[in-house]
C-alpha positions in Angstrom: -1.8 62.9 26.5 -1.9 66.3 28.1 -1.6 69.4 26.0 0.2 72.3 27.6 -0.1 75.8 26.2 2.8 78.0 26.5 5.3 79.6 24.1 4.6 76.7 21.8 2.0 74.0 22.0 3.4 70.8 23.4 2.1 67.6 25.0 3.5 64.7 27.0 3.2 61.3 25.3 2.3 58.2 27.2 0.9 54.8 26.1 2.0 52.1 23.6 -0.2 52.8 20.6 2.7 54.6 18.8 5.5 52.2 19.8 8.6 52.7 17.7 7.5 56.2 16.9 7.4 57.7 20.4 8.6 56.6 23.8 6.4 57.2 26.9 7.5 60.4 28.5 8.6 62.2 25.3 7.5 65.7 24.8 5.6 66.3 21.5 5.6 69.6 19.7 2.3 70.5 18.2 1.1 72.8 15.4 -2.5 73.8 15.3 -3.7 73.1 11.7 -6.8 73.1 9.7 -7.7 69.4 9.6 -8.6 69.6 5.9 -4.8 70.0 5.2 -3.9 66.7 6.8 -2.8 63.9 4.5 -2.4 60.1 5.0 0.7 59.5 7.1 0.5 62.6 9.3 0.8 62.1 13.0 -2.0 64.1 14.7 -3.3 64.9 18.1 -7.1 64.9 18.4 -8.6 66.5 21.5 -11.9 65.2 22.8 -14.1 67.1 25.3 -15.0 64.0 27.3 -11.8 62.0 27.3 -8.0 62.1 26.9 -6.4 63.4 23.7 -5.3 60.8 21.2 -2.0 60.7 19.2 -2.3 58.6 16.1 -1.5 58.5 12.4 -4.0 59.6 9.7 -4.9 56.6 7.5 -7.9 58.0 5.6 -9.3 61.4 4.8 -12.5 62.6 3.2 -14.3 65.9 3.0 -15.3 66.8 6.5 -13.5 64.0 8.4 -10.6 61.6 8.8 -9.7 58.2 10.4 -6.6 57.4 12.5 -4.8 54.4 13.8 -1.8 53.9 16.1 1.3 52.4 14.5 1.2 49.6 17.2 -2.6 49.1 17.2 -4.5 46.2 15.6 -7.6 48.1 14.7 -8.6 51.5 13.3 -10.0 54.3 15.4 -13.6 55.5 14.9 -13.9 58.1 12.1 -13.8 61.7 13.3 -15.6 64.7 11.9 -13.7 68.0 11.6 -16.2 70.3 13.4 -16.3 68.3 16.6 -12.7 68.4 17.9 -9.4 70.3 17.9 -6.6 69.0 15.7 -2.8 69.4 15.9 0.0 68.1 13.7 2.9 66.6 15.6 6.0 68.2 14.2 8.8 67.1 16.6 9.5 65.0 19.6 12.0 65.6 22.5 13.3 62.7 24.5 14.0 62.7 28.2 17.6 63.9 27.6 16.4 66.9 25.6 17.4 65.6 22.2 14.8 66.9 19.6 13.9 65.1 16.4 11.4 65.7 13.6 8.5 63.4 13.2 8.0 61.7 9.9 4.7 62.8 8.3 3.0 62.5 4.9 3.9 59.8 2.4 7.1 58.8 4.2 5.0 58.5 7.4 2.6 56.2 5.7 5.5 54.0 4.6 6.7 53.9 8.2 3.2 53.1 9.4 2.9 50.1 7.1 6.4 48.9 8.2 5.4 49.2 11.9 2.2 47.3 11.2 4.1 44.4 9.5 6.5 44.3 12.4 3.6 44.2 14.9 2.0 41.3 13.0 5.3 39.3 12.9 5.9 39.9 16.6 2.4 38.7 17.4 2.8 35.6 15.3 6.2 34.8 16.8 5.0 35.3 20.3 1.9 33.1 19.8 4.3 30.4 18.6 6.7 30.7 21.5 4.0 31.0 24.1 2.2 27.9 22.8 5.1 26.0 24.5 4.6 27.9 27.8 3.4 24.8 29.7 6.8 23.3 29.0 8.7 26.0 30.9 9.4 24.0 34.0 11.7 26.5 35.6 9.1 29.2 36.2 8.4 30.2 39.8 4.7 30.3 40.9 3.5 33.6 42.1 0.8 33.6 44.7 1.0 37.0 46.4 -2.0 39.0 45.0 -3.1 42.5 45.7 -6.5 43.9 44.6 -6.7 47.4 43.1 -10.4 48.0 42.3 -11.4 45.2 40.0 -7.9 44.4 38.9 -5.5 41.9 40.6 -1.7 42.5 40.7 0.6 39.6 41.3 3.8 40.2 43.2 7.0 38.4 43.9 8.2 40.1 47.1 8.1 43.8 46.3 8.2 43.3 42.5 4.9 43.6 40.6 5.0 40.8 38.0 1.6 40.7 36.3 -1.9 42.0 36.2 -5.2 40.2 35.7 -8.2 42.2 34.5 -11.9 41.6 35.4 -12.5 40.0 32.0 -9.8 37.3 32.7 -7.0 38.7 30.5 -3.6 38.8 32.1 -0.6 40.9 31.2 3.0 40.5 32.4 4.6 43.8 33.2 7.8 42.8 31.3 8.1 40.0 28.7 10.9 38.5 30.8 8.6 38.0 33.7 6.6 35.6 31.6 9.7 33.4 31.3 10.5 33.6 35.0 7.1 33.4 36.7 3.9 31.3 36.5 0.5 32.7 37.5 -2.1 30.2 38.5 
């Protein structure tokens, strides 16, 4: 996330850690706040000096620090001390069409976080079940055109990028429908 300073602090969201809360490309409106005032359920931006800013929800607070987690993440972030970073509260989001909406924070935000975590777990369970039958999908077209980008490999069908294989062996399809249509050897 990039923070832009102008008449009001704002940032451009990208990523999938806050799926169902923000869509990549949305503009987030930020309010500089004392981190001691944050409560569980607040959506915050934490700026780091050595890496990109993080937009996640506060899940724990204590004197001098807090812990965050993305609504679509499976594990918590490392605890953060107040004196080491800048903190902003996300107050609103604006979609690509310019429609602005307020962001759910506080107790209602924590309820939304728990709901999103349940949905993420159910989706994961359902996808593991469906993909356990993947070897039976006889109609899938094998993809053999591979392009290397650094240590990653990208699989193509013509001009369409289908999937990506990382150096550790993991592979991700760029759309879930590609997993139904294509087979990667």
